[in-house]
Structure formats: structure tokens, C-alpha cells
N, C-alpha and C positions, 0 to 999 in steps of 0.2 A: 526401511532399514536405516538405522542411525549411522552417520558417518561424521568424522571430525570436520571442522571448518576448513582445515588445511587440505584435507582430501577433496572437499567440494571444490575449493578454488582450483586445485590442480586438475580435477576432472573437467571443469568447465573451461579452463584456459584454452584448450584446443578447440572446443566447440564454439565459443563465442567471443574470443579475445578481440577479433576484428569486427565481425558482423554476423548477425543471424539473418539469413534470407529464407523466407518461407515460401514454398511453392506447392501446388497441389493440382488436383484435377479440376477442370472447368466444365460446367454443363450449362444447359439452358437456364435463363433467368427465371425467378419466381415473380409472380404478380404482386403488386402492392402499391402503396402510395407513400409519399414522403414530402421532401421540400420542393422548391421550384423546379428542380431538375427532373421531376417525375411526372410530367404532364400526362403520360400514357403508360399503362402497365405493360404494354407490348412495344414501347418505343425502342428503337435501335440503340444499342450501347455505343456511346461515343467517348472521345477524349474530352471530357467536360470540364476538367480543371487540372492544374499541375499535379502530377502524380497519379492521375486517373487516365487509363487507356480503355479501349474496348474490352480488354481481357484482364487487367490488373489494377489493383489499388496499392500504391507504394506508400508506406508510412515509416517513420523513423523514431528512434529513442536514444537517449543517453542513459547509461546504467553503470554502476560501480562493479564491474566484473572482476576487478582486483582492487586492493587497497583496504583501508581500515573498515569500510562499510560493506565490503564484499561478502563476508560470511553470512549466509542466509539470503541476503538481497541479490546475490548473483544467480539465484534460482528463479527470480521473478520473470525476467524476459524469456528464458527458455520455456517457462510454463505458459506464458502468453503465446509464444511461438507454437507450442503444442496445440492450444485451442484453435489457433488460426489454421494449422494444418488440418485439424478435424473439420473445420468449416469448409476449407478448400476441397476436401475429399467428399463433401456432401453438397457440392454445387456452388460453393462460394457465396458472395453477396451479389445477387442478381446475375450470377454466372461469372463474376470477376474473382480472380484469385487475390488473396492478400499477400503482399510482399513486405516483410518486416525486416528493417535494417536497424541493427543495434550497434552503437559504438561505445567503447569503454572509456569513461571519463575518470575512473579511479577515485570518484568522490572529490574531485579537484575542480573548482569553478573555472579556472583558466582553461583546463582541458575541455570542460563542458562547452564553453563558448566556441572553441575550435570545432568540436564535434558537431554542434548544432548548425553552425555556418556551413559545414560540409554537407550535412543532410539536406539543408534547404537549397543551397546554391549549386552543389554538384550532383547530389542524388535526386534532387527535384521532388522531394516527398510531398504528398498531399497534406499531411499533418504530422505534428510531433505528438506521440502517444506515450503517456505514462512515464515521462522523464522523471528520474528518481532523485530525490534529495532536496531539502530546503535551501541550503547554501549554494548548491550547484545550480538548481533551476532558477534561482533569483538572478543568476548571471546572464540568463538568456530570455527572460520573460518579456522584457521591453523590446528586444530585437524581434521576437516572434510576433508581437502585437503590432509593431510598426510595419512589419512585412506582411501583415494580415494572413499569417499561417495559423490554422487551428492548432491550439496548444491544449490538448484535451486529457483529462483524467490524470493530472500530475500525481506522481507517487510521493506524496507528502501531504500532511494534514494542516499545513500552514494556512491560517486565515487570510494570508496575503493573496491567495489565488482568487478570492472573492472580491474582485475590483471591477465590476462590470462597466463602470463609466469610463475608466482609463485603460483597462486591459480586457476588452470584451472577448478576445480570442481564447483566453485561459480559463480552464475550469478545474476544480478539484475533483476528487472521487471518494477517497476514503474518509472516514470520520475525522473532522478537523480537530486540532489539538485543544482548542478552547472548549468545545463541547465535551471532548474526552476528559479534559481536566475537571470539568464540572461533574461529570458522571462518576469519575474516580473520587473526587472530593466529597460528593454527596454520600458515597458509600462509607468513606472514612469518617465523616461527621456522624453517621448513624452507628457505625460498628466499633469505632475507636475513640469515642467521646472522652475527652480529658487526657488522652495520651499525648506525649510529646512527639511532634511531627517534624521530620526533616525532609528537605527537597534536594534531589540530585538531578541536574538537568543540563542538556547541551546548551552552550552559551550562544544561541542564535534564535531566530524566530520559532524554530521547532520547540525548544525548551521554554522559551519565554511565553509562547501561546499556551503551553500546557500549564505553566505556573499561573498565568492569568485565570484560567478556568478553575484551578485548585483554590486560588484565593477568593474566588466568588463563593465558594462553599465552606471551606475550612476556616473556623474562627482564627483570627490573626494571632491571638494569644497562645494558641496551641502550636504554632510554627516556631521551632527553636533554632533552626539552622537552614540556610539556603546556600547550597554549594553547586557551582556550575563547573563544567569541564569544557575544554577546547578539544575538538575531535582530532586535532593533529598532535596532541600530547597525551600519551598513553599512561603516564604516571598520575594516578588519581589517589595515591596514598594520602596526600595532604587533605583532600576533600573528605575522605572517609574518616580520617583522624578527627577532623573538625565535627563531623556528624556524631561520632562517638562521644567526643568531649562535651557536646551539647546535650547529651543524654537522650538522643532521638530513639524512641521506641518503635516508630513506624517511619520507614524511609520510602518516599514516593519518587520514582525515577522516570524521567522522560529522556530515554537514552537509546542509541542504536544497540544492537545485540552485543557487539564487542565490549561496549562500555558497561552494559548491564553485567556481563561476566566479570569484568574488572572490578566493578563495585562489589560483587558477591565474594570474589576471591580475596580482595583487600580487607573486607570485613572479617573473613575467617582468620586472616593473619593477626588481626587485632582482637580476636575473641569477642567480636561485636556481632550480635545476632538479632537485628531488628526485624520486624515484619516488613517484607518487601512488597510494595505495590508498584507495578511496572506498566507503563503504557503498552498498548498492543504492539507497536512497531518494534519494541525491544524485548519481547517476552516469549517469542515462539519457543516452546519447550525443546523441540528437537535441535534447533539451531543453538540454543543456549547450552544444552547438555554437551554438544560437540565442542563448543568454544571453551567451556569450563574444563573439560578433560584435556583439550589441546594446550591451553594456557598453563594449566597445572603441570602438565608433563614438561613443558619448557622450563619450569622452575624446579624440576626434579621431584615432583610429587605425583601421586596417583590418586585420583578422586573419582567418584561416581557422579557423572553429570546429572543423571536422573534424580539422584538423592539430593543434590544441591539445588535443583529447581523445584523440588517438592514444596508445596505450600505457598509459592509465589502467587499473589493476587493480581489479576489483570482484568482486561475486558476484551470482548470479541464482537465484531460487527459482521462476521460471516458465521455460518453454522459451525459448531464444534466438529472437528474431524473425528471425534469419538462418537458422533451421532450417525451410526452406520445406516440407519433407516431413513435418514434425510435424503430427499431426492437430489439435492444439490451436491451433497457429499458423494452420492453414488455417481453423479456425472463427473465430479472431480476425479474420483477413483478410476473411472473408465478412461478419461483422457490421460491420466497419469500412467496407467498400466499399458496403454497402447503406444504412447508417444514419448514418455518421460520416465521410464522405469528405472533408469540409472540414478535418479535423484530420489531423496526421501519424499514421501507425501506429507509435507509439513505445512505450516501456515503460510509460508512464502510462496509455495507452489499453488496453494488454494487462492491466494491473493492474485497471482499472475493469471490464472485461469478466469477468475471472477471478473477482473477488470477488462480482460479481453472480451468476455461475453458482453459486457456493457458497451464496449466499442462497437461490436457487431450489431447490437440493438440500435445504436445511434445511426450506424451506416445504413441499415435497412430503412430506418425512418427518414433518412436524408434523401432517399429516392434513387431511381435507376441511373440517372446521369447527374450526380450531385456537383454543385459548385462547392467551394470551401465554405461559403456562408451557409449553404444548406445544412452542413454538419452542425454548425453552431446553432442554427435555427431549430434543428431537431432536438438538441439538448435543452435549449431554452424553453421548448414547449413541454418538457417533462418526460421522464423515462420511468417505466415500471421498475420496482425495486429489484427484481431478479434475485440473484444470490444474496443480496444484502438483507439483514434481519430488520432493517428500519428503512423508511422512505428516503429518497434523495430530496435535496432542497432545490434542485435545478429549476430555474425560471429565468426570464430575461433580466431580472434584477438581482438574482442570487446564483452564484456559481459554486457554492459549497456543495459537497456531495452527500454522503451518508449522514443521517442526523441522529443516530443513536447506537447503543450497544448494550449487551448484557454483561454483568460482572461474572467473573469466573476465577477458579483456583486451579493451579497446576497439580494434578495428581497422576502419578505413574506415567509421566511423559505426555499427558494430554490435558486439554482444558475441560473442567467440569463446571458447567454454569451454576451460578449461585442464586439466580433469580430471573425474573422476566426482563425483557428488553426495556431500556430506559431511553427516552428521547428528551432533547432540550434544544435551546437555541444558543447563540453566542453572546447574548446580552447578560450583564451582571445580575439582573433581576429575574431573568427567565427561569421558570421552574423546571426541575427535573421530574418527569412524569413517566408512568408506565405506558408502554405501547402494547396494546392488547390484540391488534390485528394479526391473524395467523399468516405466516409466510406462504406465498404461493409456491406450488410445486414447480420444479424444473420441467421444461417441455420434454416430451418423450423423445423427440429427435435430438435434444441437446442444443438446438439452435433456435434463437428467438424468431417469432413470426414477423414477417414484413409488415 
């Protein structure tokens, strides 16, 4: 069910404004192997690391539950929460329940620093999981690494998380923005040859990495305008005016959902109708439709959000929610209907469930009594792709996450794939190639094997 962004924020404020704490049933541990903490498949569960007790694993995160980035993104931690509840109700991780604490940083780096210090020093978390945002997480990455706290699966595609020599505790998860820019740029180069291209992007590592990837693929002569925005300034009329004045026929946007909506609405006001190509993080159809309707209503207009999202080109690194026969979508639907039915089943919910699944994969691999280093070792030794449509880059020397995506177009409120999965690397000369390996099915239990 579609709801406006304002309704989503209001609904979640009571649920997660201070913290999300996940608890569930505990049962006997499963056998398996992992890091140095798992010398025996039947070893007694112990308090093997900060945040680890014989019965619980406590992890933490910072998320924008309110503020400019909240619409859509405020669904991610409740979705991860839902998957953790599911795991807990099916025996947990070797019998331990996952306790998930989420603090609201409002997409403000100063608040992020305060929140993360609280999670580490007061809540004694084992790891920071899926901290959201490029500018926000940059405020804490050095602290977490100097404190040797695992900083896993950051909810941002910044290439800055891949710094294994200086920040070995930090890993990405989603498709990084350089790779994404190359995949989007390669599609534009092939399908809009000779068209005038404009860029609209967030003025930080998020947008700059995306532009780097675009520039690797799109001929420089085709780019007629480069307009950045500051996420604290919601007036983007000057940027949109400049894009129109430059004659941009295609506008590529690396933007959070609220600024994708502002780009679209300001374009309408100027009778400017370029083809929009939007990065995955800013193009979820349900989120965008709600934002477009909400923002238009504030301005005294009534619009159809679905109509205004129709035809937007984007990319996807998880299966399309329109693929009802896909086993991963079936798992997402099951988790959603059981634990999260008050929220729409959209791309943000799918993201939250998928990244939580990957964390559970890594924790099983880390062993029965893991140290903090065991978790990092488990990721460094590689993880199966799981719900991702392309492999992870994880190794001891590479902390990028998902390496590819398929191109898609928004039709009737959902993504319709436009072709096969494309993979690439982050180098300027690295080719964009087709990935032909079929995605493995989700486990029947919905829980990864130890």
C-alpha cells in the first residue's frame, strides 16, 4: 500500500525515534564452522567479545528516522529489525538472539558522532551495522576503526569504505557509486548517443563518486551541465534552471529521494521534461510517488505520483519487487507480511531485509563464540551473493560490496528490468560486461546455512 512520505515519518516516529530493540526466542545452537571463535561445533556459548553474551548479540546503527533523508530511508532499519526477529524466532545465530539498537541521527553528522559514541561506549555494541549516509558515516569511520569496532555493510555506496589498509574494520555492502555511475553511463552512451547530458548530484562523496563513474563512460563533449546540490538546502530551482538553459535532454541524478522529487517537480514548473536517469538510492518508485504527491500538495497542487515516476530509468542490484516468482522476493514478502505489514513493501524494505540477511550470513561464518576480528575475517574470506544479483567484491584487500546491477525503467510503480545484470570494477578503464550466472535461490528456511 502506498503512503505519503509524511505519513511514513509520523508512523515510524513512535516506533523507532529513540531505538529499535529486537528480541526473540532462543533455542539450541546449530552446528557449523567459522572464525577462530568456533573451534568446536558443540562448544559452550560464552561472552566472547564486547556485545556478545551467551544468549545475545547486540549491534547498533545510526539512521535518519527524521529529517531530509528520512522519507523512504526510515524504513530500512525496521526492515532489518523484521528479519532479525525472524531469525530470532527460528533459533537465532547458534542460539543467540540479535538485539538491534538504532539511534536517530537526522542525517546530521554531528548527531551521528554522538549516537555512535553512545552505541560503542554506553550500549557496548559488538558492531555497527548498516550506518546510513555518506556525509554522516564519514563523521565516525575513523573513530570506529581506531576503536577496532566492526563497521560493517555501511548503507552508502561511497568508494571511501574500501580502504582496507587504513580502515580495515569498515566494509561497504550495496553497489558502490563509481560502479553504478559506470553502469548508468554505459547505458546512456549506448541508448542516448549524441544527446545533451546534464548531471544533478549531491555535493559530497556520494554524488562525486557517481559523477566519476559517469565520466568514465559518457563522452565529455556530451555533458552540457553539471549541477550539484547541498542536502541542507531544499531550493534546487537554480540548478534545474541551469540544466534547462544548457539544453539537457537527459538528466542523470545521484540524489536522495527527496531531492529526486524536488528535481522532478521543479522541472515541471519550468516545462522542462528531460529523460531522467536516477541512481538506485534515489529512485524507489513507491517512495518517490509519495514524496511527489506530498510536496505538490504543500504547494497547493494535486499530482499523481505514479504518473510522475513513469519512465524514470534506474538500476537495481536486488531482484525487482515485480518478480513475484523470485524466491528472494517471496522471502521478502513473507518477512514483510509477518513483521512489517504497516509499511509498504518497497525497495527500502527490500534493502533492509537483504542487508540483514548478509549480516546473518557473516555472523554464522564468524563462528559460535566470535571475537570482533572473527566477523571481519568472515567477510574478508568472501560471502555468497545471497539476495544480490551480482557477486560481492569482499576480500582482505577489497571491502566494496555488490559489483553489478541491471538497468530498469519505472512502469506502473515498479521496476521493469531492461536487460541482464552488468558488472564492472571501479577503474576508469574497466569494462562493463554482462554477468550471466543465475542467481541462487533463497534457502527454504529463509536463513543462511552456518
